[in-house]
TIRO-2110 file (N, C-alpha, C; in Angstrom, 1 decimal):
// TIRO-2110
16.9, 47.0, 117.9, N, 1, A
16.8, 47.5, 118.9, CA, 1, A
15.2, 47.3, 119.3, C, 1, A
14.1, 47.1, 118.8, N, 2, A
13.3, 47.0, 119.4, CA, 2, A
13.1, 45.9, 120.0, C, 2, A
13.8, 44.4, 120.1, N, 3, A
13.8, 43.5, 120.7, CA, 3, A
14.2, 43.4, 121.8, C, 3, A
15.8, 44.3, 122.1, N, 4, A
16.4, 44.7, 123.2, CA, 4, A
15.2, 45.4, 124.4, C, 4, A
14.4, 46.2, 123.1, N, 5, A
14.0, 47.1, 124.5, CA, 5, A
12.6, 45.9, 124.8, C, 5, A
12.2, 45.5, 124.0, N, 6, A
11.3, 44.0, 124.5, CA, 6, A
11.7, 43.5, 125.5, C, 6, A
12.9, 42.8, 125.3, N, 7, A
13.9, 41.8, 126.1, CA, 7, A
13.8, 42.5, 127.9, C, 7, A
14.2, 43.9, 127.7, N, 8, A
14.2, 44.5, 129.1, CA, 8, A
12.7, 44.7, 129.7, C, 8, A
12.0, 44.9, 129.0, N, 9, A
10.7, 45.1, 129.4, CA, 9, A
10.1, 43.7, 130.2, C, 9, A
9.9, 43.0, 129.0, N, 10, A
9.6, 41.4, 129.8, CA, 10, A
10.9, 41.1, 131.0, C, 10, A
12.0, 41.4, 131.2, N, 11, A
12.6, 41.2, 132.6, CA, 11, A
12.1, 42.2, 133.4, C, 11, A
11.8, 42.9, 133.2, N, 12, A
11.4, 44.1, 133.9, CA, 12, A
9.7, 43.4, 134.5, C, 12, A
9.0, 43.4, 133.8, N, 13, A
7.6, 43.0, 134.1, CA, 13, A
7.4, 41.5, 135.2, C, 13, A
9.1, 40.6, 134.9, N, 14, A
9.0, 39.5, 135.4, CA, 14, A
9.7, 39.5, 136.8, C, 14, A
10.8, 40.5, 136.9, N, 15, A
11.0, 40.9, 138.2, CA, 15, A
10.1, 41.7, 139.1, C, 15, A
9.1, 42.2, 138.5, N, 16, A
8.2, 43.1, 139.1, CA, 16, A
6.9, 42.0, 139.9, C, 16, A
6.8, 41.0, 139.0, N, 17, A
5.4, 40.1, 139.4, CA, 17, A
6.1, 39.0, 140.9, C, 17, A
7.7, 39.0, 140.4, N, 18, A
8.1, 38.5, 141.3, CA, 18, A
8.0, 38.9, 142.7, C, 18, A
8.5, 40.0, 142.4, N, 19, A
8.1, 41.0, 143.9, CA, 19, A
7.1, 41.0, 144.3, C, 19, A
5.6, 41.3, 143.5, N, 20, A
4.6, 41.5, 144.0, CA, 20, A
4.2, 40.1, 144.6, C, 20, A
4.7, 39.0, 144.3, N, 21, A
4.2, 37.6, 144.8, CA, 21, A
4.8, 37.3, 146.3, C, 21, A
6.2, 37.9, 146.6, N, 22, A
6.9, 38.0, 148.0, CA, 22, A
6.0, 38.9, 148.8, C, 22, A
5.9, 40.1, 148.1, N, 23, A
5.1, 40.8, 148.9, CA, 23, A
3.4, 40.7, 149.5, C, 23, A
3.0, 39.7, 148.9, N, 24, A
1.6, 39.3, 148.8, CA, 24, A
1.8, 38.0, 149.9, C, 24, A
2.8, 37.5, 149.7, N, 25, A
3.0, 35.9, 150.9, CA, 25, A
3.5, 36.9, 152.0, C, 25, A
4.1, 37.7, 152.0, N, 26, A
4.8, 38.5, 153.6, CA, 26, A
3.5, 38.9, 153.8, C, 26, A
2.3, 39.7, 153.1, N, 27, A
1.5, 40.2, 153.8, CA, 27, A
0.3, 39.2, 154.6, C, 27, A
0.1, 37.9, 153.4, N, 28, A
-0.6, 37.1, 154.1, CA, 28, A
0.0, 36.5, 155.5, C, 28, A
1.3, 36.3, 155.5, N, 29, A
1.9, 35.6, 156.9, CA, 29, A
1.6, 37.0, 158.0, C, 29, A
1.8, 38.0, 157.5, N, 30, A
1.6, 39.2, 158.6, CA, 30, A
0.5, 39.0, 159.1, C, 30, A
-0.6, 39.0, 158.5, N, 31, A
-2.2, 39.0, 158.4, CA, 31, A
-3.0, 37.6, 159.2, C, 31, A
-2.2, 36.8, 159.4, N, 32, A
-2.3, 35.6, 160.0, CA, 32, A
-1.8, 35.5, 161.5, C, 32, A
-0.7, 36.4, 161.5, N, 33, A
-0.1, 36.7, 163.1, CA, 33, A
-1.0, 37.8, 164.0, C, 33, A
-1.0, 38.7, 163.0, N, 34, A
-2.1, 39.6, 163.6, CA, 34, A
-3.3, 39.3, 163.8, C, 34, A
-4.2, 38.0, 163.2, N, 35, A
-5.4, 37.3, 163.8, CA, 35, A
-5.1, 36.9, 164.9, C, 35, A
-3.8, 36.1, 164.9, N, 36, A
-3.5, 35.1, 166.0, CA, 36, A
-3.5, 35.9, 167.4, C, 36, A
-2.8, 37.0, 167.1, N, 37, A
-2.6, 38.1, 168.4, CA, 37, A
-3.4, 38.3, 169.0, C, 37, A
-4.4, 38.8, 168.0, N, 38, A
-5.8, 39.5, 168.4, CA, 38, A
-6.3, 38.5, 169.3, C, 38, A
-6.8, 37.1, 168.6, N, 39, A
-7.6, 36.1, 169.2, CA, 39, A
-6.6, 35.9, 171.0, C, 39, A
-5.3, 36.1, 170.9, N, 40, A
-4.8, 36.0, 172.2, CA, 40, A
-5.2, 37.0, 172.9, C, 40, A
-5.3, 38.4, 172.4, N, 41, A
-5.4, 39.6, 173.7, CA, 41, A
-6.9, 39.7, 174.0, C, 41, A
-7.8, 39.2, 172.8, N, 42, A
-9.4, 39.2, 173.4, CA, 42, A
-9.5, 37.6, 174.4, C, 42, A
-8.6, 37.0, 174.6, N, 43, A
-8.9, 36.1, 175.2, CA, 43, A
-8.2, 36.4, 176.7, C, 43, A
-7.0, 37.2, 177.0, N, 44, A
-6.5, 37.7, 177.9, CA, 44, A
-7.2, 38.9, 178.3, C, 44, A
-8.2, 39.6, 177.5, N, 45, A
-9.0, 40.5, 178.1, CA, 45, A
-10.2, 39.7, 179.0, C, 45, A
-10.7, 38.9, 178.2, N, 46, A
-11.6, 38.1, 179.1, CA, 46, A
-10.9, 37.4, 180.1, C, 46, A
-10.2, 37.3, 180.5, N, 47, A
-9.6, 36.5, 181.8, CA, 47, A
-9.2, 37.7, 182.4, C, 47, A
-8.8, 38.7, 182.5, N, 48, A
-8.3, 39.8, 183.1, CA, 48, A
-9.8, 40.2, 183.9, C, 48, A
-10.5, 40.4, 182.9, N, 49, A
-12.0, 40.9, 183.3, CA, 49, A
-12.6, 40.0, 184.4, C, 49, A
-12.8, 38.8, 184.1, N, 50, A
-13.3, 37.9, 185.3, CA, 50, A
-12.8, 38.2, 186.5, C, 50, A
-10.8, 38.1, 186.4, N, 51, A
-10.2, 37.8, 187.4, CA, 51, A
-10.7, 39.4, 188.5, C, 51, A
-10.8, 40.5, 187.8, N, 52, A
-11.1, 41.8, 188.0, CA, 52, A
-12.3, 41.4, 189.0, C, 52, A
-13.2, 41.0, 188.3, N, 53, A
-15.0, 41.1, 188.6, CA, 53, A
-14.6, 40.3, 190.3, C, 53, A
-13.9, 38.6, 190.1, N, 54, A
-13.6, 38.3, 191.1, CA, 54, A
-12.9, 39.2, 192.9, C, 54, A
-12.2, 39.9, 192.0, N, 55, A
-11.2, 40.3, 193.4, CA, 55, A
-12.1, 41.7, 193.6, C, 55, A
-12.8, 42.2, 193.1, N, 56, A
-13.1, 43.4, 193.2, CA, 56, A
-14.1, 43.3, 194.8, C, 56, A
-14.0, 43.9, 195.9, N, 57, A
-14.5, 43.6, 196.8, CA, 57, A
-16.4, 44.0, 196.6, C, 57, A
-17.1, 42.9, 197.0, N, 58, A
-18.7, 43.2, 196.9, CA, 58, A
-18.8, 44.3, 198.3, C, 58, A
-19.3, 45.8, 198.1, N, 59, A
-19.3, 46.8, 199.1, CA, 59, A
-21.3, 47.0, 198.5, C, 59, A
-22.0, 47.0, 199.7, N, 60, A
-23.3, 46.9, 199.4, CA, 60, A
-23.3, 48.2, 199.6, C, 60, A
-24.8, 48.8, 198.4, N, 61, A
-24.8, 50.1, 198.4, CA, 61, A
-25.9, 50.5, 199.6, C, 61, A
-25.4, 51.3, 200.4, N, 62, A
-26.0, 52.2, 201.1, CA, 62, A
-26.2, 53.6, 201.4, C, 62, A
-26.8, 54.1, 202.1, N, 63, A
-27.1, 55.7, 202.0, CA, 63, A
-25.7, 56.2, 202.9, C, 63, A
-25.1, 57.1, 202.8, N, 64, A
-24.1, 57.7, 204.0, CA, 64, A
-24.9, 57.8, 205.3, C, 64, A
-24.4, 57.8, 206.0, N, 65, A
-25.1, 58.6, 207.9, CA, 65, A
-25.4, 59.8, 208.0, C, 65, A
-25.3, 60.5, 206.8, N, 66, A
-25.9, 61.8, 207.2, CA, 66, A
-27.0, 62.1, 206.9, C, 66, A
-27.6, 61.0, 205.7, N, 67, A
-29.2, 61.4, 205.2, CA, 67, A
-29.9, 60.7, 206.0, C, 67, A
END
């Protein structure tokens, strides 16, 4: 009886170890994708701000006529 129980526990531990390894690999893959997307977002944000700065009209700061 103890041998059967021990074997069942060893099988369960091996299956859990495999699941943990698979989840860890998936987590690493997703983290790399998130990191890559964050870098692209940062680059696009910089481009957008640069384009917005160039497109904005340069209006001089003047006092309104009623001053």
